[in-house]
C-alpha positions in Angstrom: 119.2 142.3 104.4 118.5 144.8 101.6 115.1 145.4 100.0 116.6 144.1 96.7 117.5 140.8 98.3 114.1 140.5 99.9 112.4 141.1 96.6 114.6 138.4 95.0 113.7 136.1 97.9 110.0 136.6 97.4 110.2 136.0 93.7 112.4 132.9 93.8 110.8 131.2 96.8 107.5 131.6 95.0 109.0 130.1 91.8 110.3 127.1 93.7 107.1 126.0 95.4 106.0 123.7 92.6 108.9 121.3 93.1 107.9 118.7 95.8 111.0 116.5 95.6 112.5 117.7 98.8 112.0 116.0 102.2 113.8 114.4 105.1 117.0 112.8 103.9 117.4 110.1 106.5 121.1 111.1 106.7 123.0 112.7 109.6 126.0 115.0 109.1 127.6 115.7 112.4 129.3 119.0 113.3 132.9 118.6 114.5 132.5 121.7 116.8 134.2 124.0 114.4 131.4 124.9 112.0 127.8 125.8 111.7 124.8 123.6 111.9 124.2 119.8 111.6 121.9 117.6 109.5 119.7 115.3 111.5 118.2 112.4 109.7 114.8 113.0 111.1 114.6 116.7 111.5 114.5 118.2 108.0 111.2 119.8 107.0 110.5 120.4 103.3 109.1 123.8 102.6 109.5 127.5 103.2 106.0 128.9 103.4 104.8 132.0 101.6 103.5 133.6 104.7 106.9 133.8 106.4 106.5 131.1 109.0 109.8 129.6 110.2 110.4 126.1 108.8 113.5 124.1 108.6 114.4 124.1 104.9 115.0 127.1 102.7 113.5 126.1 99.4 114.7 128.5 96.8 115.8 128.9 93.1 119.1 130.3 92.0 117.2 131.9 89.1 113.8 131.6 87.4 115.2 132.7 84.1 115.1 129.7 81.8 116.0 129.0 78.2 113.5 126.1 78.0 109.8 126.5 77.2 108.2 123.6 79.0 104.4 123.8 78.7 103.7 122.9 82.4 106.3 125.2 84.0 105.4 128.6 85.4 109.0 129.7 84.7 109.1 128.8 81.0 110.7 131.4 78.7 107.5 132.4 77.0 105.8 133.4 80.3 105.6 137.0 81.4 106.4 136.6 85.1 108.7 138.6 87.4 112.3 137.3 87.0 115.1 137.4 89.4 118.6 135.9 89.8 120.7 135.5 92.9 124.5 135.8 92.7 126.4 133.0 94.4 127.5 135.2 97.2 124.0 136.6 97.8 122.5 133.1 98.1 125.3 131.9 100.4 125.0 134.9 102.7 121.2 134.5 102.7 121.4 130.9 103.8 123.9 131.6 106.5 121.9 134.6 107.8 118.7 132.5 107.9 120.5 129.7 109.7 121.9 132.1 112.3 118.5 133.5 112.9 117.2 130.0 113.4 114.9 130.2 110.5 116.2 127.1 108.7 118.2 123.9 109.2 119.0 123.3 105.5 118.9 124.4 101.9 117.0 123.0 98.9 118.4 124.6 95.8 117.0 124.4 92.3 117.2 126.6 89.3 116.0 127.5 85.8 118.5 126.8 83.1 120.4 129.8 81.9 122.9 129.8 79.0 123.5 126.0 79.3 123.0 123.2 81.7 126.7 123.2 82.7 126.8 127.0 83.3 123.8 126.7 85.6 125.1 123.6 87.4 128.5 125.2 87.9 126.9 128.2 89.8 124.8 125.8 92.0 127.9 123.8 92.9 129.7 127.0 93.8 126.9 127.8 96.3 127.3 124.4 98.0 131.1 124.6 97.9 131.2 128.1 99.5 128.8 127.0 102.2 130.9 124.0 103.1 134.4 125.4 102.7 134.2 129.1 103.4 131.5 129.1 106.1 132.1 125.5 107.5 128.4 124.9 107.1 127.4 121.3 108.2 123.7 121.5 107.6 121.6 119.7 105.1 122.0 120.6 101.4 119.8 119.2 98.6 120.8 120.2 95.1 118.7 119.7 91.9 121.1 118.4 89.3 120.4 120.0 85.9 119.4 117.6 83.1 122.3 117.5 80.6 125.0 118.6 83.1 128.4 117.1 82.6 129.8 114.2 84.7 132.5 116.4 86.2 130.0 118.9 87.6 127.7 116.2 88.9 130.7 114.6 90.6 131.7 117.8 92.2 128.1 118.5 93.4 128.0 115.1 95.1 131.0 116.0 97.2 129.2 118.9 98.8 125.5 118.0 98.8 123.7 115.5 101.1 121.2 114.6 98.3 121.0 115.2 94.6 117.9 114.9 92.5 117.0 115.0 88.8 113.4 115.5 87.9 111.9 113.2 85.3 108.7 115.3 85.2 106.7 113.4 82.6 106.3 109.6 82.8 106.8 108.8 79.1 109.4 110.2 76.7 106.8 110.7 73.9 104.7 113.1 76.1 107.9 114.7 77.5 108.9 115.7 74.0 105.4 117.0 73.3 105.4 119.3 76.4 109.1 120.0 76.8 110.6 119.9 73.3 114.0 120.9 74.6 114.3 117.8 76.9 114.6 114.1 76.5 115.0 111.1 78.8 118.7 110.7 78.0 119.4 114.1 79.4 117.7 113.1 82.7 118.9 109.5 83.0 122.5 110.4 82.2 123.1 112.5 85.4 121.0 109.9 87.4 123.6 107.3 86.3 126.5 109.7 87.3 125.0 110.1 90.7 124.6 106.4 91.1 128.1 105.7 90.1 129.5 108.3 92.4 127.6 106.9 95.4 128.6 103.3 94.7 132.3 104.3 94.2 132.2 106.3 97.4 130.8 103.4 99.3 133.6 101.1 98.0 136.2 103.7 98.9 134.9 104.0 102.4 135.3 100.3 102.9 139.0 100.7 102.4 139.4 104.1 104.1 137.0 104.9 106.8 137.5 108.7 106.6 137.2 108.9 102.8 134.8 111.7 101.7 131.2 110.7 101.1 129.3 111.3 97.9 125.6 112.4 98.1 125.2 110.2 101.2 121.4 110.6 101.2 121.2 109.3 97.7 119.0 110.8 95.0 115.3 111.4 94.3 113.1 112.5 91.4 109.7 113.9 90.6 106.9 113.0 88.2 104.0 115.3 87.3 100.6 113.7 87.5 97.7 114.7 85.3 99.4 116.9 82.7 99.4 113.9 80.3 97.1 111.0 79.6 99.7 108.5 81.1 98.0 105.9 83.3 98.8 105.0 86.9 100.1 101.7 85.6 102.7 103.5 83.4 103.7 105.8 86.3 104.1 102.9 88.8 106.0 100.7 86.4 108.3 103.6 85.9 108.7 104.1 89.7 109.3 100.4 90.2 112.1 100.5 87.6 113.7 103.5 89.3 113.6 101.8 92.7 115.7 99.0 91.2 118.5 101.5 91.1 120.4 101.1 94.4 120.7 104.9 95.1 117.1 106.0 94.3 115.5 106.9 97.6 112.2 108.5 96.6 110.0 109.1 93.7 107.7 112.1 94.3 104.3 112.6 92.6 103.2 116.1 92.0 99.6 116.8 90.9 99.6 119.0 87.9 98.6 122.6 88.7 97.3 124.5 85.7 99.6 127.5 85.9 99.7 128.2 82.1 96.4 129.0 80.5 95.6 128.8 76.8 98.1 126.1 76.0 96.4 123.4 73.8 99.0 120.8 74.8 97.7 120.8 78.4 94.4 119.5 79.8 91.8 121.9 81.2 91.6 120.8 84.8 89.2 122.3 87.3 91.5 121.4 90.1 94.8 119.6 90.6 94.4 115.8 90.9 95.3 115.7 94.6 93.4 112.5 95.4 95.1 110.7 92.6 98.4 112.0 93.8 97.6 110.7 97.3 96.7 107.2 95.9 100.0 107.1 94.0 101.9 107.8 97.2 100.0 105.0 98.9 100.8 102.6 96.1 104.4 103.7 96.2 104.4 102.8 99.9 103.1 99.4 99.2 105.8 98.7 96.7 108.6 100.0 99.0 107.5 98.5 102.3 104.8 95.9 101.8 106.4 93.7 99.1 103.6 94.4 96.6 104.5 94.1 92.9 103.2 96.7 90.4 101.0 94.2 88.7 99.2 93.4 92.0 98.3 97.1 92.4 97.4 98.0 88.7 97.3 95.9 85.6 96.1 96.0 82.0 92.4 95.5 83.0 92.6 98.2 85.7 95.4 100.6 84.6 94.3 103.3 87.1 94.1 103.3 90.8 90.7 103.2 92.5 90.0 106.7 93.9 87.3 105.5 96.3 89.4 103.2 98.4 93.2 102.9 99.1 95.2 100.5 97.0 95.7 97.9 99.7 91.9 97.7 100.4 91.3 97.6 96.6 93.6 94.7 96.3 91.9 92.8 99.1 88.4 93.4 97.6 89.6 92.2 94.2 91.0 89.0 95.7 88.5 87.8 98.3 89.7 84.2 97.7 92.9 85.0 99.6 91.1 85.9 102.8 90.4 85.5 105.6 93.8 84.5 106.9 94.6 82.9 110.2 96.4 85.6 112.1 98.1 83.1 114.3 99.5 81.0 111.4 99.9 83.2 108.3 103.4 84.3 107.2 104.6 87.9 107.5 104.1 88.7 103.8 100.5 87.7 103.9 99.8 89.5 107.1 101.1 92.7 105.4 98.4 92.4 102.8 95.6 92.7 105.3 93.9 96.1 105.3 94.3 97.8 108.7 97.7 96.1 109.5 100.9 98.1 109.0 104.5 97.1 109.0 105.1 97.6 112.7 101.8 95.8 113.6 102.8 92.9 111.4 106.2 92.7 113.0 104.6 92.7 116.5 102.2 90.0 115.5 105.0 87.7 114.4 107.0 88.4 117.6 104.0 88.1 120.0 102.4 84.9 118.7 105.4 82.9 119.7 104.1 83.2 123.3 100.5 82.2 122.6 97.5 82.7 120.3 96.5 86.3 119.7 92.9 87.4 120.2 91.1 90.5 118.9 91.8 92.6 122.0 95.5 91.9 121.8 95.5 92.7 118.1 93.9 96.0 118.9 96.5 96.8 121.5 99.2 96.0 119.0 97.8 98.7 116.7 95.7 96.8 114.2 92.8 98.8 112.9 90.2 96.1 113.7 87.2 97.9 112.0 89.0 97.1 108.7 91.1 94.0 109.5 88.3 91.9 111.0 86.8 91.1 107.6 90.1 89.7 106.3 91.4 87.7 109.3 90.3 85.0 111.6 91.0 84.2 115.2 88.8 82.7 118.0 87.2 85.9 119.3 86.1 87.3 115.9 82.6 86.8 114.6 82.3 84.5 111.6 81.4 87.3 109.2 84.3 87.8 106.8 84.9 88.8 103.2 83.8 85.3 102.3 80.5 85.7 104.1 79.6 89.2 102.7 80.3 90.3 99.2 83.2 92.6 98.4 80.6 95.1 97.0 79.1 95.3 100.5 82.5 96.0 102.1 83.2 98.7 99.5 79.9 100.5 100.4 80.7 100.0 104.1 84.1 101.7 103.8 83.1 104.4 101.4 79.5 105.3 102.5 79.0 103.9 106.0 76.1 106.2 106.9 74.0 105.2 103.9 73.9 101.5 104.8 70.9 99.9 106.5 71.1 99.2 110.2 69.6 96.7 112.6 69.2 97.8 116.2 71.9 100.4 115.8 74.4 97.9 114.3 75.3 97.6 110.6 73.6 94.6 109.0 76.3 92.2 107.6 73.9 90.1 105.5 
């Protein structure tokens, strides 16, 4: 590997670190014994660290040259930053060499936009095509589809990539036009629809022909930047909820805005990235995807932003004390999921176990219920009578956020 390639690698790996929309695909691509690598549904890590540690996914940009001037992007055309561009053959050889050295198990490839969206997309597709056809590479490939790319190029990309993604970046089109005047929602949603159509058509084709080629079998994802605009959590989560209605959308990633461009009046002056807010959005996203919560149950017009002191599930329980406590031996699955301290697996085990007898607190603890939280929102024979109905939600909020500051009686927290 030449010094020139290493210099490009350093520049373009650094340029790619702000894109968080890469993770485990949940998809397996088996090797037929004649090629290199395989993609395991559980084994793909999502970063290539700056300090050179070996991780599973090479996260790289084809180029950080860009014709766009997005206010929030380190690679915008008006920035004076080191620039580099890989040729298709250089990036293909780099990926194969890294795989053979056991540095990586897959590739996450994004790019700045040079000349035009189609020109850039065509070069990215050539990287994936050469890996698959020339080197018989069976490992994981995630390609970032360029907004504005043509249907034909997106269709070709889907034949070689495991996952495709198109970053939405800003939650509302009004603010997107303010910060990224060269972009609009249509240029993002159009390739999203191409990907969706390709996946659905492929699924129908495979029902008729079992060995028909698959199209982006791991679906698609997108990313939203948090904190660069005054958009509320309610607007962001309603957007995510709408995206999840699309049958091929697997993940919406939330990226706390990092102020990389100083002296731009369009951007807020943040002392630090809103990492806690990002974390709360991921928790809320999880509730929508796996806990049957609707957006309006998490945020609404009266409370458009998530509570940063407590997680969204606990915040919901504290806002609705009238729903609790529930009888753990009688409540349905959906209601059990709404109890703080009970996860999906624990709720499933509760439903399965109580067919054989009434559950007590010790059995719930063995199942995996976090009793120090759940005990205020459930009832069963062995629990004390104190619940969210006996103590005010304000007390429980203080208990869960500042437990050391509460008064104690004989070493125990006073409930009344």
